[in-house]
SEKOLNU-455105 format. One record per residue (C-alpha): residue number from 1; residue in one letter; y, x, z. Coordinates in nm, 2 decimals. Layout:
! SEKOLNU-455105
@k: NUM; r: A; v: Y; u: X; w: Z
...
//
This chain:
! SEKOLNU-455105
@k: 1; r: M; v: -1.42; u: 2.53; w: -0.15
@k: 2; r: T; v: -1.05; u: 2.44; w: -0.12
@k: 3; r: R; v: -0.98; u: 2.10; w: 0.04
@k: 4; r: P; v: -0.70; u: 1.90; w: -0.12
@k: 5; r: Q; v: -0.40; u: 1.82; w: 0.10
@k: 6; r: H; v: -0.39; u: 1.44; w: 0.04
@k: 7; r: I; v: -0.65; u: 1.16; w: 0.05
@k: 8; r: K; v: -0.69; u: 0.98; w: -0.28
@k: 9; r: F; v: -0.75; u: 0.61; w: -0.32
@k: 10; r: G; v: -0.89; u: 0.39; w: -0.59
@k: 11; r: L; v: -0.90; u: 0.01; w: -0.60
@k: 12; r: L; v: -1.21; u: -0.18; w: -0.68
@k: 13; r: L; v: -1.05; u: -0.46; w: -0.88
@k: 14; r: E; v: -1.26; u: -0.75; w: -0.77
@k: 15; r: P; v: -0.99; u: -1.02; w: -0.74
@k: 16; r: T; v: -1.18; u: -1.26; w: -0.51
@k: 17; r: G; v: -1.28; u: -0.97; w: -0.28
@k: 18; r: N; v: -1.60; u: -0.78; w: -0.22
@k: 19; r: A; v: -1.75; u: -1.04; w: 0.02
@k: 20; r: F; v: -2.04; u: -1.24; w: -0.13
@k: 21; r: N; v: -1.84; u: -1.56; w: -0.10
@k: 22; r: G; v: -1.49; u: -1.41; w: -0.09
@k: 23; r: W; v: -1.36; u: -1.71; w: -0.29
@k: 24; r: L; v: -1.41; u: -1.92; w: 0.02
@k: 25; r: D; v: -1.12; u: -1.74; w: 0.20
@k: 26; r: P; v: -0.83; u: -1.99; w: 0.22
@k: 27; r: A; v: -0.58; u: -1.73; w: 0.11
@k: 28; r: T; v: -0.78; u: -1.65; w: -0.21
@k: 29; r: P; v: -0.73; u: -1.86; w: -0.52
@k: 30; r: R; v: -1.06; u: -2.04; w: -0.59
@k: 31; r: D; v: -1.05; u: -1.92; w: -0.95
@k: 32; r: G; v: -0.92; u: -1.58; w: -0.85
@k: 33; r: A; v: -1.17; u: -1.39; w: -1.07
@k: 34; r: I; v: -0.98; u: -1.50; w: -1.38
@k: 35; r: D; v: -0.64; u: -1.55; w: -1.22
@k: 36; r: L; v: -0.41; u: -1.31; w: -1.40
@k: 37; r: A; v: -0.12; u: -1.36; w: -1.15
@k: 38; r: L; v: -0.35; u: -1.26; w: -0.87
@k: 39; r: I; v: -0.49; u: -0.96; w: -1.06
@k: 40; r: R; v: -0.13; u: -0.85; w: -1.15
@k: 41; r: E; v: -0.03; u: -0.87; w: -0.78
@k: 42; r: L; v: -0.33; u: -0.65; w: -0.68
@k: 43; r: V; v: -0.27; u: -0.38; w: -0.94
@k: 44; r: E; v: 0.11; u: -0.37; w: -0.87
@k: 45; r: L; v: 0.04; u: -0.35; w: -0.49
@k: 46; r: A; v: -0.20; u: -0.06; w: -0.56
@k: 47; r: E; v: 0.04; u: 0.12; w: -0.79
@k: 48; r: E; v: 0.33; u: 0.08; w: -0.54
@k: 49; r: A; v: 0.10; u: 0.24; w: -0.28
@k: 50; r: L; v: 0.02; u: 0.53; w: -0.52
@k: 51; r: F; v: -0.35; u: 0.45; w: -0.57
@k: 52; r: G; v: -0.50; u: 0.69; w: -0.82
@k: 53; r: F; v: -0.68; u: 0.43; w: -1.03
@k: 54; r: A; v: -0.80; u: 0.07; w: -1.05
@k: 55; r: F; v: -1.17; u: 0.04; w: -1.13
@k: 56; r: V; v: -1.35; u: -0.26; w: -1.29
@k: 57; r: A; v: -1.72; u: -0.27; w: -1.21
@k: 58; r: D; v: -1.94; u: -0.47; w: -1.45
@k: 59; r: S; v: -2.28; u: -0.58; w: -1.56
@k: 60; r: V; v: -2.40; u: -0.73; w: -1.89
@k: 61; r: S; v: -2.62; u: -1.00; w: -1.75
@k: 62; r: I; v: -2.62; u: -1.25; w: -1.47
@k: 63; r: E; v: -2.90; u: -1.21; w: -1.21
@k: 64; r: P; v: -3.04; u: -1.49; w: -1.00
@k: 65; r: G; v: -2.91; u: -1.32; w: -0.68
@k: 66; r: A; v: -2.56; u: -1.25; w: -0.82
@k: 67; r: K; v: -2.26; u: -1.34; w: -0.61
@k: 68; r: P; v: -2.02; u: -1.61; w: -0.74
@k: 69; r: Y; v: -1.77; u: -1.35; w: -0.87
@k: 70; r: Y; v: -2.03; u: -1.22; w: -1.12
@k: 71; r: L; v: -2.06; u: -1.56; w: -1.28
@k: 72; r: N; v: -1.71; u: -1.58; w: -1.43
@k: 73; r: R; v: -1.51; u: -1.26; w: -1.48
@k: 74; r: F; v: -1.33; u: -1.06; w: -1.74
@k: 75; r: E; v: -1.48; u: -0.79; w: -1.95
@k: 76; r: P; v: -1.35; u: -0.46; w: -1.83
@k: 77; r: L; v: -1.17; u: -0.32; w: -2.14
@k: 78; r: T; v: -1.00; u: -0.64; w: -2.22
@k: 79; r: L; v: -0.88; u: -0.68; w: -1.86
@k: 80; r: L; v: -0.76; u: -0.32; w: -1.84
@k: 81; r: G; v: -0.57; u: -0.35; w: -2.16
@k: 82; r: A; v: -0.36; u: -0.62; w: -1.99
@k: 83; r: V; v: -0.34; u: -0.41; w: -1.68
@k: 84; r: S; v: -0.20; u: -0.11; w: -1.88
@k: 85; r: T; v: 0.10; u: -0.32; w: -1.97
@k: 86; r: W; v: 0.18; u: -0.40; w: -1.60
@k: 87; r: T; v: 0.14; u: -0.05; w: -1.47
@k: 88; r: K; v: 0.30; u: 0.28; w: -1.56
@k: 89; r: R; v: 0.12; u: 0.55; w: -1.36
@k: 90; r: M; v: -0.21; u: 0.43; w: -1.21
@k: 91; r: G; v: -0.54; u: 0.52; w: -1.38
@k: 92; r: L; v: -0.76; u: 0.26; w: -1.54
@k: 93; r: V; v: -1.14; u: 0.30; w: -1.51
@k: 94; r: A; v: -1.38; u: 0.07; w: -1.70
@k: 95; r: T; v: -1.76; u: 0.04; w: -1.65
@k: 96; r: M; v: -1.97; u: 0.07; w: -1.96
@k: 97; r: S; v: -2.35; u: 0.06; w: -1.99
@k: 98; r: A; v: -2.51; u: 0.36; w: -2.15
@k: 99; r: G; v: -2.83; u: 0.15; w: -2.19
@k: 100; r: F; v: -2.67; u: -0.13; w: -2.39
@k: 101; r: T; v: -2.37; u: -0.01; w: -2.58
@k: 102; r: E; v: -2.32; u: 0.23; w: -2.86
@k: 103; r: P; v: -2.13; u: 0.55; w: -2.79
@k: 104; r: F; v: -1.92; u: 0.55; w: -3.11
@k: 105; r: N; v: -1.77; u: 0.21; w: -3.03
@k: 106; r: V; v: -1.72; u: 0.29; w: -2.66
@k: 107; r: A; v: -1.56; u: 0.63; w: -2.74
@k: 108; r: R; v: -1.31; u: 0.45; w: -2.96
@k: 109; r: Q; v: -1.24; u: 0.18; w: -2.71
@k: 110; r: I; v: -1.19; u: 0.41; w: -2.42
@k: 111; r: A; v: -0.98; u: 0.65; w: -2.63
@k: 112; r: S; v: -0.76; u: 0.35; w: -2.74
@k: 113; r: L; v: -0.71; u: 0.24; w: -2.38
@k: 114; r: D; v: -0.62; u: 0.60; w: -2.29
@k: 115; r: L; v: -0.36; u: 0.63; w: -2.57
@k: 116; r: L; v: -0.22; u: 0.28; w: -2.49
@k: 117; r: S; v: -0.17; u: 0.38; w: -2.13
@k: 118; r: G; v: -0.04; u: 0.74; w: -2.19
@k: 119; r: G; v: -0.35; u: 0.92; w: -2.07
@k: 120; r: R; v: -0.47; u: 0.70; w: -1.78
@k: 121; r: A; v: -0.82; u: 0.60; w: -1.89
@k: 122; r: G; v: -1.16; u: 0.68; w: -1.73
@k: 123; r: I; v: -1.51; u: 0.55; w: -1.80
@k: 124; r: N; v: -1.77; u: 0.47; w: -1.54
@k: 125; r: V; v: -2.11; u: 0.53; w: -1.70
@k: 126; r: V; v: -2.39; u: 0.32; w: -1.57
@k: 127; r: T; v: -2.76; u: 0.30; w: -1.67
@k: 128; r: S; v: -2.82; u: -0.08; w: -1.62
@k: 129; r: A; v: -3.12; u: -0.15; w: -1.40
@k: 130; r: W; v: -3.23; u: -0.51; w: -1.47
@k: 131; r: G; v: -3.48; u: -0.65; w: -1.72
@k: 132; r: S; v: -3.25; u: -0.95; w: -1.78
@k: 133; r: T; v: -2.99; u: -0.72; w: -1.92
@k: 134; r: A; v: -3.24; u: -0.60; w: -2.19
@k: 135; r: S; v: -3.31; u: -0.97; w: -2.27
@k: 136; r: N; v: -2.95; u: -1.01; w: -2.39
@k: 137; r: F; v: -2.99; u: -0.74; w: -2.65
@k: 138; r: G; v: -3.25; u: -0.85; w: -2.89
@k: 139; r: D; v: -3.55; u: -0.62; w: -2.90
@k: 140; r: A; v: -3.40; u: -0.37; w: -2.66
@k: 141; r: E; v: -3.62; u: -0.27; w: -2.37
@k: 142; r: L; v: -3.54; u: -0.17; w: -2.01
@k: 143; r: L; v: -3.63; u: 0.20; w: -2.00
@k: 144; r: S; v: -3.78; u: 0.36; w: -1.69
@k: 145; r: H; v: -3.54; u: 0.49; w: -1.43
@k: 146; r: D; v: -3.56; u: 0.85; w: -1.54
@k: 147; r: E; v: -3.56; u: 0.77; w: -1.91
@k: 148; r: R; v: -3.24; u: 0.57; w: -1.86
@k: 149; r: Y; v: -3.07; u: 0.88; w: -1.73
@k: 150; r: L; v: -3.20; u: 1.09; w: -2.02
@k: 151; r: R; v: -3.03; u: 0.83; w: -2.25
@k: 152; r: A; v: -2.71; u: 0.85; w: -2.04
@k: 153; r: E; v: -2.71; u: 1.23; w: -2.08
@k: 154; r: E; v: -2.71; u: 1.20; w: -2.46
@k: 155; r: Y; v: -2.46; u: 0.91; w: -2.44
@k: 156; r: V; v: -2.20; u: 1.12; w: -2.25
@k: 157; r: A; v: -2.26; u: 1.42; w: -2.48
@k: 158; r: V; v: -2.18; u: 1.20; w: -2.78
@k: 159; r: L; v: -1.87; u: 1.05; w: -2.61
@k: 160; r: R; v: -1.73; u: 1.40; w: -2.54
@k: 161; r: G; v: -1.81; u: 1.53; w: -2.88
@k: 162; r: L; v: -1.63; u: 1.23; w: -3.05
@k: 163; r: W; v: -1.33; u: 1.27; w: -2.82
@k: 164; r: D; v: -1.30; u: 1.63; w: -2.96
@k: 165; r: T; v: -1.29; u: 1.51; w: -3.32
@k: 166; r: Y; v: -0.93; u: 1.62; w: -3.36
@k: 167; r: E; v: -0.76; u: 1.92; w: -3.22
@k: 168; r: D; v: -0.44; u: 1.86; w: -3.03
@k: 169; r: D; v: -0.21; u: 1.95; w: -3.32
@k: 170; r: A; v: -0.43; u: 1.81; w: -3.60
@k: 171; r: F; v: -0.19; u: 1.54; w: -3.71
@k: 172; r: V; v: 0.09; u: 1.74; w: -3.89
@k: 173; r: Q; v: 0.26; u: 1.44; w: -4.03
@k: 174; r: D; v: 0.49; u: 1.65; w: -4.25
@k: 175; r: R; v: 0.67; u: 1.44; w: -4.51
@k: 176; r: V; v: 0.80; u: 1.73; w: -4.70
@k: 177; r: S; v: 0.46; u: 1.87; w: -4.78
@k: 178; r: R; v: 0.30; u: 1.52; w: -4.78
@k: 179; r: T; v: 0.05; u: 1.64; w: -4.52
@k: 180; r: Y; v: -0.06; u: 1.39; w: -4.27
@k: 181; r: L; v: -0.36; u: 1.57; w: -4.13
@k: 182; r: D; v: -0.47; u: 1.94; w: -4.11
@k: 183; r: R; v: -0.83; u: 1.88; w: -4.21
@k: 184; r: S; v: -0.94; u: 2.21; w: -4.07
@k: 185; r: K; v: -0.87; u: 2.06; w: -3.73
@k: 186; r: Q; v: -1.08; u: 1.75; w: -3.78
@k: 187; r: H; v: -1.45; u: 1.80; w: -3.68
@k: 188; r: L; v: -1.76; u: 1.60; w: -3.76
@k: 189; r: L; v: -2.01; u: 1.55; w: -3.47
@k: 190; r: N; v: -2.32; u: 1.52; w: -3.68
@k: 191; r: H; v: -2.53; u: 1.43; w: -3.37
@k: 192; r: T; v: -2.90; u: 1.34; w: -3.40
@k: 193; r: G; v: -3.09; u: 1.29; w: -3.08
@k: 194; r: A; v: -3.37; u: 1.10; w: -2.92
@k: 195; r: H; v: -3.15; u: 0.79; w: -2.87
@k: 196; r: F; v: -2.85; u: 0.82; w: -3.09
@k: 197; r: S; v: -2.75; u: 0.93; w: -3.44
@k: 198; r: V; v: -2.38; u: 0.96; w: -3.48
@k: 199; r: R; v: -2.20; u: 1.14; w: -3.76
@k: 200; r: G; v: -1.83; u: 1.09; w: -3.67
@k: 201; r: P; v: -1.55; u: 1.16; w: -3.70
@k: 202; r: L; v: -1.38; u: 0.93; w: -3.45
@k: 203; r: N; v: -1.07; u: 0.75; w: -3.59
@k: 204; r: I; v: -0.82; u: 0.81; w: -3.31
@k: 205; r: Q; v: -0.64; u: 1.11; w: -3.19
@k: 206; r: R; v: -0.71; u: 1.32; w: -2.88
@k: 207; r: S; v: -0.62; u: 1.21; w: -2.53
@k: 208; r: P; v: -0.30; u: 1.31; w: -2.36
@k: 209; r: Q; v: -0.53; u: 1.43; w: -2.08
@k: 210; r: G; v: -0.76; u: 1.62; w: -2.32
@k: 211; r: Q; v: -1.04; u: 1.37; w: -2.26
@k: 212; r: P; v: -1.07; u: 1.05; w: -2.05
@k: 213; r: V; v: -1.22; u: 1.11; w: -1.71
@k: 214; r: V; v: -1.60; u: 1.04; w: -1.67
@k: 215; r: F; v: -1.70; u: 0.86; w: -1.35
@k: 216; r: Q; v: -2.06; u: 0.80; w: -1.23
@k: 217; r: A; v: -2.24; u: 0.65; w: -0.93
@k: 218; r: G; v: -2.57; u: 0.84; w: -0.90
@k: 219; r: S; v: -2.74; u: 0.80; w: -0.56
@k: 220; r: S; v: -3.11; u: 0.87; w: -0.64
@k: 221; r: P; v: -3.22; u: 1.23; w: -0.69
@k: 222; r: T; v: -3.21; u: 1.18; w: -1.06
@k: 223; r: G; v: -2.87; u: 1.01; w: -1.04
@k: 224; r: R; v: -2.73; u: 1.29; w: -0.83
@k: 225; r: D; v: -2.85; u: 1.55; w: -1.08
@k: 226; r: F; v: -2.69; u: 1.36; w: -1.36
@k: 227; r: A; v: -2.36; u: 1.33; w: -1.17
@k: 228; r: A; v: -2.37; u: 1.70; w: -1.09
@k: 229; r: R; v: -2.40; u: 1.79; w: -1.45
@k: 230; r: H; v: -2.16; u: 1.54; w: -1.61
@k: 231; r: A; v: -1.94; u: 1.35; w: -1.38
@k: 232; r: E; v: -1.58; u: 1.44; w: -1.29
@k: 233; r: A; v: -1.55; u: 1.17; w: -1.03
@k: 234; r: I; v: -1.83; u: 1.01; w: -0.84
@k: 235; r: F; v: -1.86; u: 0.67; w: -0.67
@k: 236; r: A; v: -2.08; u: 0.66; w: -0.37
@k: 237; r: K; v: -2.16; u: 0.42; w: -0.09
@k: 238; r: E; v: -2.27; u: 0.56; w: 0.24
@k: 239; r: P; v: -2.20; u: 0.34; w: 0.55
@k: 240; r: T; v: -2.21; u: 0.62; w: 0.81
@k: 241; r: F; v: -2.01; u: 0.95; w: 0.83
@k: 242; r: D; v: -2.33; u: 1.15; w: 0.86
@k: 243; r: G; v: -2.48; u: 0.99; w: 0.55
@k: 244; r: A; v: -2.15; u: 1.04; w: 0.36
@k: 245; r: K; v: -2.13; u: 1.40; w: 0.46
@k: 246; r: E; v: -2.49; u: 1.47; w: 0.36
@k: 247; r: Y; v: -2.43; u: 1.30; w: 0.02
@k: 248; r: T; v: -2.11; u: 1.48; w: -0.06
@k: 249; r: G; v: -2.24; u: 1.82; w: 0.06
@k: 250; r: D; v: -2.55; u: 1.77; w: -0.15
@k: 251; r: L; v: -2.35; u: 1.67; w: -0.46
@k: 252; r: K; v: -2.12; u: 1.97; w: -0.42
@k: 253; r: R; v: -2.42; u: 2.20; w: -0.39
@k: 254; r: R; v: -2.58; u: 2.05; w: -0.70
@k: 255; r: I; v: -2.25; u: 2.08; w: -0.89
@k: 256; r: A; v: -2.23; u: 2.45; w: -0.81
@k: 257; r: E; v: -2.59; u: 2.50; w: -0.91
@k: 258; r: A; v: -2.51; u: 2.33; w: -1.24
@k: 259; r: G; v: -2.25; u: 2.60; w: -1.30
@k: 260; r: R; v: -1.95; u: 2.38; w: -1.25
@k: 261; r: D; v: -1.66; u: 2.40; w: -1.00
@k: 262; r: P; v: -1.71; u: 2.16; w: -0.71
@k: 263; r: D; v: -1.33; u: 2.13; w: -0.67
@k: 264; r: H; v: -1.32; u: 1.98; w: -1.02
@k: 265; r: V; v: -1.55; u: 1.68; w: -0.92
@k: 266; r: Q; v: -1.41; u: 1.42; w: -0.68
@k: 267; r: V; v: -1.64; u: 1.21; w: -0.46
@k: 268; r: F; v: -1.50; u: 0.86; w: -0.38
@k: 269; r: M; v: -1.67; u: 0.68; w: -0.09
@k: 270; r: G; v: -1.66; u: 0.30; w: -0.09
@k: 271; r: A; v: -1.46; u: 0.17; w: 0.21
@k: 272; r: H; v: -1.46; u: -0.19; w: 0.33
@k: 273; r: V; v: -1.14; u: -0.18; w: 0.54
@k: 274; r: I; v: -1.06; u: -0.44; w: 0.80
@k: 275; r: V; v: -0.73; u: -0.37; w: 0.97
@k: 276; r: A; v: -0.49; u: -0.57; w: 1.19
@k: 277; r: P; v: -0.22; u: -0.49; w: 1.44
@k: 278; r: T; v: -0.47; u: -0.53; w: 1.73
@k: 279; r: R; v: -0.84; u: -0.47; w: 1.76
@k: 280; r: A; v: -0.90; u: -0.83; w: 1.87
@k: 281; r: E; v: -0.73; u: -0.95; w: 1.55
@k: 282; r: A; v: -0.96; u: -0.73; w: 1.34
@k: 283; r: E; v: -1.26; u: -0.87; w: 1.52
@k: 284; r: D; v: -1.15; u: -1.22; w: 1.44
@k: 285; r: K; v: -1.10; u: -1.12; w: 1.07
@k: 286; r: F; v: -1.45; u: -0.97; w: 1.05
@k: 287; r: A; v: -1.61; u: -1.28; w: 1.21
@k: 288; r: Q; v: -1.44; u: -1.51; w: 0.96
@k: 289; r: I; v: -1.54; u: -1.30; w: 0.67
@k: 290; r: A; v: -1.90; u: -1.28; w: 0.79
@k: 291; r: S; v: -1.91; u: -1.66; w: 0.83
@k: 292; r: Y; v: -1.86; u: -1.70; w: 0.45
@k: 293; r: T; v: -2.22; u: -1.58; w: 0.40
@k: 294; r: D; v: -2.52; u: -1.76; w: 0.56
@k: 295; r: D; v: -2.86; u: -1.61; w: 0.61
@k: 296; r: A; v: -3.00; u: -1.77; w: 0.29
@k: 297; r: E; v: -2.72; u: -1.62; w: 0.08
@k: 298; r: A; v: -2.75; u: -1.28; w: 0.24
@k: 299; r: L; v: -3.12; u: -1.28; w: 0.16
@k: 300; r: K; v: -3.04; u: -1.39; w: -0.19
@k: 301; r: W; v: -2.80; u: -1.10; w: -0.23
@k: 302; r: L; v: -3.06; u: -0.85; w: -0.08
@k: 303; r: S; v: -3.31; u: -0.97; w: -0.34
@k: 304; r: F; v: -3.06; u: -0.89; w: -0.62
@k: 305; r: F; v: -3.12; u: -0.52; w: -0.54
@k: 306; r: Y; v: -3.50; u: -0.56; w: -0.54
@k: 307; r: N; v: -3.56; u: -0.71; w: -0.88
@k: 308; r: Y; v: -3.53; u: -1.06; w: -0.74
@k: 309; r: H; v: -3.81; u: -1.01; w: -0.49
@k: 310; r: D; v: -3.90; u: -1.34; w: -0.32
@k: 311; r: F; v: -3.83; u: -1.31; w: 0.06
@k: 312; r: S; v: -3.91; u: -1.68; w: 0.13
@k: 313; r: G; v: -4.25; u: -1.61; w: 0.29
@k: 314; r: E; v: -4.12; u: -1.32; w: 0.51
@k: 315; r: D; v: -4.04; u: -1.35; w: 0.88
@k: 316; r: L; v: -3.66; u: -1.31; w: 0.90
@k: 317; r: D; v: -3.69; u: -1.17; w: 1.25
@k: 318; r: G; v: -3.99; u: -0.95; w: 1.18
@k: 319; r: P; v: -3.97; u: -0.58; w: 1.08
@k: 320; r: F; v: -3.82; u: -0.51; w: 0.75
@k: 321; r: P; v: -4.11; u: -0.51; w: 0.49
@k: 322; r: D; v: -4.21; u: -0.21; w: 0.28
@k: 323; r: L; v: -4.05; u: -0.27; w: -0.05
@k: 324; r: T; v: -4.05; u: 0.08; w: -0.19
@k: 325; r: A; v: -4.26; u: -0.01; w: -0.50
@k: 326; r: V; v: -4.04; u: -0.32; w: -0.57
@k: 327; r: G; v: -3.72; u: -0.11; w: -0.59
@k: 328; r: D; v: -3.86; u: 0.19; w: -0.78
@k: 329; r: N; v: -3.72; u: 0.10; w: -1.12
@k: 330; r: H; v: -3.39; u: -0.04; w: -1.00
@k: 331; r: M; v: -3.12; u: 0.07; w: -0.75
@k: 332; r: Q; v: -3.32; u: 0.35; w: -0.58
@k: 333; r: G; v: -3.05; u: 0.52; w: -0.39
@k: 334; r: I; v: -2.91; u: 0.20; w: -0.23
@k: 335; r: T; v: -3.24; u: 0.04; w: -0.15
@k: 336; r: R; v: -3.39; u: 0.35; w: 0.00
@k: 337; r: A; v: -3.09; u: 0.40; w: 0.22
@k: 338; r: W; v: -3.14; u: 0.05; w: 0.36
@k: 339; r: E; v: -3.52; u: 0.12; w: 0.41
@k: 340; r: D; v: -3.45; u: 0.44; w: 0.59
@k: 341; r: R; v: -3.20; u: 0.28; w: 0.82
@k: 342; r: A; v: -3.43; u: -0.01; w: 0.89
@k: 343; r: R; v: -3.71; u: 0.23; w: 1.00
@k: 344; r: R; v: -3.47; u: 0.44; w: 1.20
@k: 345; r: E; v: -3.30; u: 0.16; w: 1.39
@k: 346; r: N; v: -3.60; u: -0.09; w: 1.39
@k: 347; r: L; v: -3.40; u: -0.35; w: 1.20
@k: 348; r: T; v: -3.53; u: -0.69; w: 1.11
@k: 349; r: L; v: -3.52; u: -0.85; w: 0.76
@k: 350; r: R; v: -3.24; u: -1.07; w: 0.88
@k: 351; r: E; v: -3.04; u: -0.77; w: 1.00
@k: 352; r: V; v: -3.09; u: -0.58; w: 0.68
@k: 353; r: A; v: -2.98; u: -0.88; w: 0.47
@k: 354; r: R; v: -2.67; u: -0.92; w: 0.69
@k: 355; r: L; v: -2.61; u: -0.54; w: 0.66
@k: 356; r: A; v: -2.63; u: -0.57; w: 0.28
@k: 357; r: A; v: -2.40; u: -0.87; w: 0.26
@k: 358; r: T; v: -2.13; u: -0.77; w: 0.52
@k: 359; r: P; v: -2.17; u: -0.43; w: 0.67
@k: 360; r: R; v: -1.96; u: -0.33; w: 0.96
@k: 361; r: E; v: -1.81; u: 0.02; w: 0.89
@k: 362; r: D; v: -1.60; u: 0.29; w: 1.05
@k: 363; r: F; v: -1.28; u: 0.17; w: 0.87
@k: 364; r: F; v: -1.21; u: -0.11; w: 1.12
@k: 365; r: G; v: -0.95; u: -0.19; w: 1.38
@k: 366; r: T; v: -0.59; u: -0.11; w: 1.42
@k: 367; r: P; v: -0.39; u: 0.10; w: 1.17
@k: 368; r: E; v: -0.45; u: 0.40; w: 1.39
@k: 369; r: D; v: -0.83; u: 0.33; w: 1.41
@k: 370; r: V; v: -0.86; u: 0.31; w: 1.04
@k: 371; r: A; v: -0.64; u: 0.62; w: 0.98
@k: 372; r: D; v: -0.85; u: 0.81; w: 1.23
@k: 373; r: A; v: -1.17; u: 0.73; w: 1.04
@k: 374; r: L; v: -1.03; u: 0.81; w: 0.70
@k: 375; r: E; v: -0.89; u: 1.14; w: 0.83
@k: 376; r: H; v: -1.22; u: 1.23; w: 1.00
@k: 377; r: W; v: -1.42; u: 1.16; w: 0.69
@k: 378; r: F; v: -1.17; u: 1.34; w: 0.46
@k: 379; r: T; v: -1.11; u: 1.65; w: 0.67
@k: 380; r: H; v: -1.47; u: 1.70; w: 0.75
@k: 381; r: G; v: -1.60; u: 1.69; w: 0.39
@k: 382; r: A; v: -1.76; u: 1.34; w: 0.38
@k: 383; r: A; v: -1.53; u: 1.24; w: 0.09
@k: 384; r: D; v: -1.25; u: 1.35; w: -0.14
@k: 385; r: G; v: -1.12; u: 1.00; w: -0.15
@k: 386; r: F; v: -1.21; u: 0.64; w: -0.10
@k: 387; r: L; v: -1.27; u: 0.34; w: -0.33
@k: 388; r: I; v: -1.10; u: 0.05; w: -0.14
@k: 389; r: N; v: -1.33; u: -0.25; w: -0.14
@k: 390; r: N; v: -1.15; u: -0.52; w: 0.05
@k: 391; r: W; v: -1.37; u: -0.81; w: 0.16
@k: 392; r: V; v: -1.11; u: -1.07; w: 0.07
@k: 393; r: Q; v: -0.81; u: -1.05; w: -0.16
@k: 394; r: P; v: -0.51; u: -1.04; w: -0.18
@k: 395; r: S; v: -0.47; u: -1.03; w: 0.20
@k: 396; r: G; v: -0.71; u: -0.73; w: 0.24
@k: 397; r: L; v: -0.50; u: -0.50; w: 0.01
@k: 398; r: R; v: -0.17; u: -0.62; w: 0.15
@k: 399; r: D; v: -0.30; u: -0.54; w: 0.50
@k: 400; r: F; v: -0.42; u: -0.19; w: 0.39
@k: 401; r: T; v: -0.10; u: -0.09; w: 0.21
@k: 402; r: R; v: 0.13; u: -0.24; w: 0.47
@k: 403; r: L; v: -0.05; u: -0.10; w: 0.78
@k: 404; r: V; v: -0.26; u: 0.20; w: 0.69
@k: 405; r: I; v: -0.07; u: 0.38; w: 0.42
@k: 406; r: P; v: 0.24; u: 0.44; w: 0.64
@k: 407; r: E; v: 0.02; u: 0.58; w: 0.92
@k: 408; r: L; v: -0.15; u: 0.82; w: 0.68
@k: 409; r: R; v: 0.20; u: 0.93; w: 0.55
@k: 410; r: R; v: 0.31; u: 0.99; w: 0.91
@k: 411; r: R; v: 0.02; u: 1.23; w: 0.95
@k: 412; r: G; v: 0.10; u: 1.41; w: 0.63
@k: 413; r: L; v: -0.23; u: 1.29; w: 0.47
@k: 414; r: Y; v: -0.08; u: 1.08; w: 0.19
@k: 415; r: P; v: 0.18; u: 1.16; w: -0.08
@k: 416; r: D; v: 0.52; u: 1.00; w: -0.14
@k: 417; r: E; v: 0.50; u: 1.01; w: -0.52
@k: 418; r: Y; v: 0.25; u: 1.05; w: -0.80
@k: 419; r: R; v: 0.17; u: 1.41; w: -0.88
@k: 420; r: G; v: 0.17; u: 1.36; w: -1.25
@k: 421; r: A; v: 0.14; u: 1.10; w: -1.54
@k: 422; r: T; v: -0.23; u: 1.11; w: -1.63
@k: 423; r: L; v: -0.54; u: 1.01; w: -1.44
@k: 424; r: R; v: -0.66; u: 1.37; w: -1.44
@k: 425; r: E; v: -0.33; u: 1.48; w: -1.27
@k: 426; r: H; v: -0.37; u: 1.20; w: -1.01
@k: 427; r: L; v: -0.72; u: 1.33; w: -0.93
@k: 428; r: G; v: -0.63; u: 1.70; w: -0.94
@k: 429; r: L; v: -0.86; u: 1.76; w: -1.24
@k: 430; r: P; v: -0.78; u: 2.01; w: -1.51
@k: 431; r: Y; v: -0.68; u: 1.92; w: -1.87
@k: 432; r: V; v: -0.99; u: 1.94; w: -2.10
@k: 433; r: P; v: -0.93; u: 2.18; w: -2.39
@k: 434; r: N; v: -1.08; u: 2.10; w: -2.73
@k: 435; r: R; v: -1.41; u: 2.28; w: -2.78
@k: 436; r: Y; v: -1.35; u: 2.35; w: -3.14
@k: 437; r: A; v: -1.00; u: 2.50; w: -3.08
@k: 438; r: H; v: -1.15; u: 2.73; w: -2.82
@k: 439; r: A; v: -1.43; u: 2.84; w: -3.05
@k: 440; r: A; v: -1.18; u: 2.92; w: -3.32
@k: 441; r: R; v: -0.97; u: 3.13; w: -3.08
@k: 442; r: S; v: -1.29; u: 3.31; w: -2.97
@k: 443; r: R; v: -1.36; u: 3.41; w: -3.33
//
């Protein structure tokens, strides 16, 4: 497999920062989650630093253990529509639930964002793991873990089929012949499956990049198989180099086994960067960020991933309890990673809760320290790129772009300009030809 020359970065667009109580940071606007001036500053900083994309995570319910940011935030497509007018090159990735949205509407919305932005859109397909989400959608039910992925498989197939409604040159728009559309180049989907029945056609032209980029964040075995078959970029969160290398190697192997080119699927590891001119200053920053979350809040955040499991009767300083059954129909990959680490390192419940709320990672210290870690992970196959999840904003992103990006450029690991105009070009992914045009040429 050919390693790309440059590290790629995406921005997790969480305006108050990724810390549980990031809004407590004195430099962060208290209403930063809905502060358009702050959001604009962040995306413009990221684009100036040549980030490949900005990514908006989302859920369609509020859980009891949710951090404050989740209580009051913009819907992804509406927000990214605004962001598209402030940016010219950076990709725009929205999270959509395969469990609780209809693929025709979503195909149209993502295609619209893509056309508005000149080919910069992507979609992060999630399966939605909480019962409270189902409660917001009438008689919908929360499917089992594996069934949610079967629905997502069909969902992605429908999206891609609709995005191929028109061939690239279908809209003739010839005034002399009064021909607006070559109808031989418009194609009905006529899909009928276990979860969706969609006739088509989609009422918007094809993407400048062929199709918008499909992202996914599978960490369970089922999720990894889904990502290997369908994703073009993958979000992952492994706190250690060894864990990240195992994950990325496993994904690339599964991608090859699925008959796809591993070079055409990019793995982005989440990175909580804390950087300062000196190590001591970085330590002070981490201590301040950690102080924003007390033990009760950390435990509340941990319960969020375990279907609101009540930890109140547990000994905080006792061994981490066996919660395998509790997490089985929820975030399997994340919870099992914590459980494995707790057993391996004999961690207490308090330590795991703190680890969940504010993990200490490799990407810490001076600009040279952080660049060393990023270079090591990148050059040794633990990641193709990184999703930058700053604990607090906007200071976290300012620090990263001001201190780390120049050091990476000095090492020849980061570009001086965007490599193209579309999100696919930023990620080194190929243009997607229309399936119907290819079939016609084959005949």
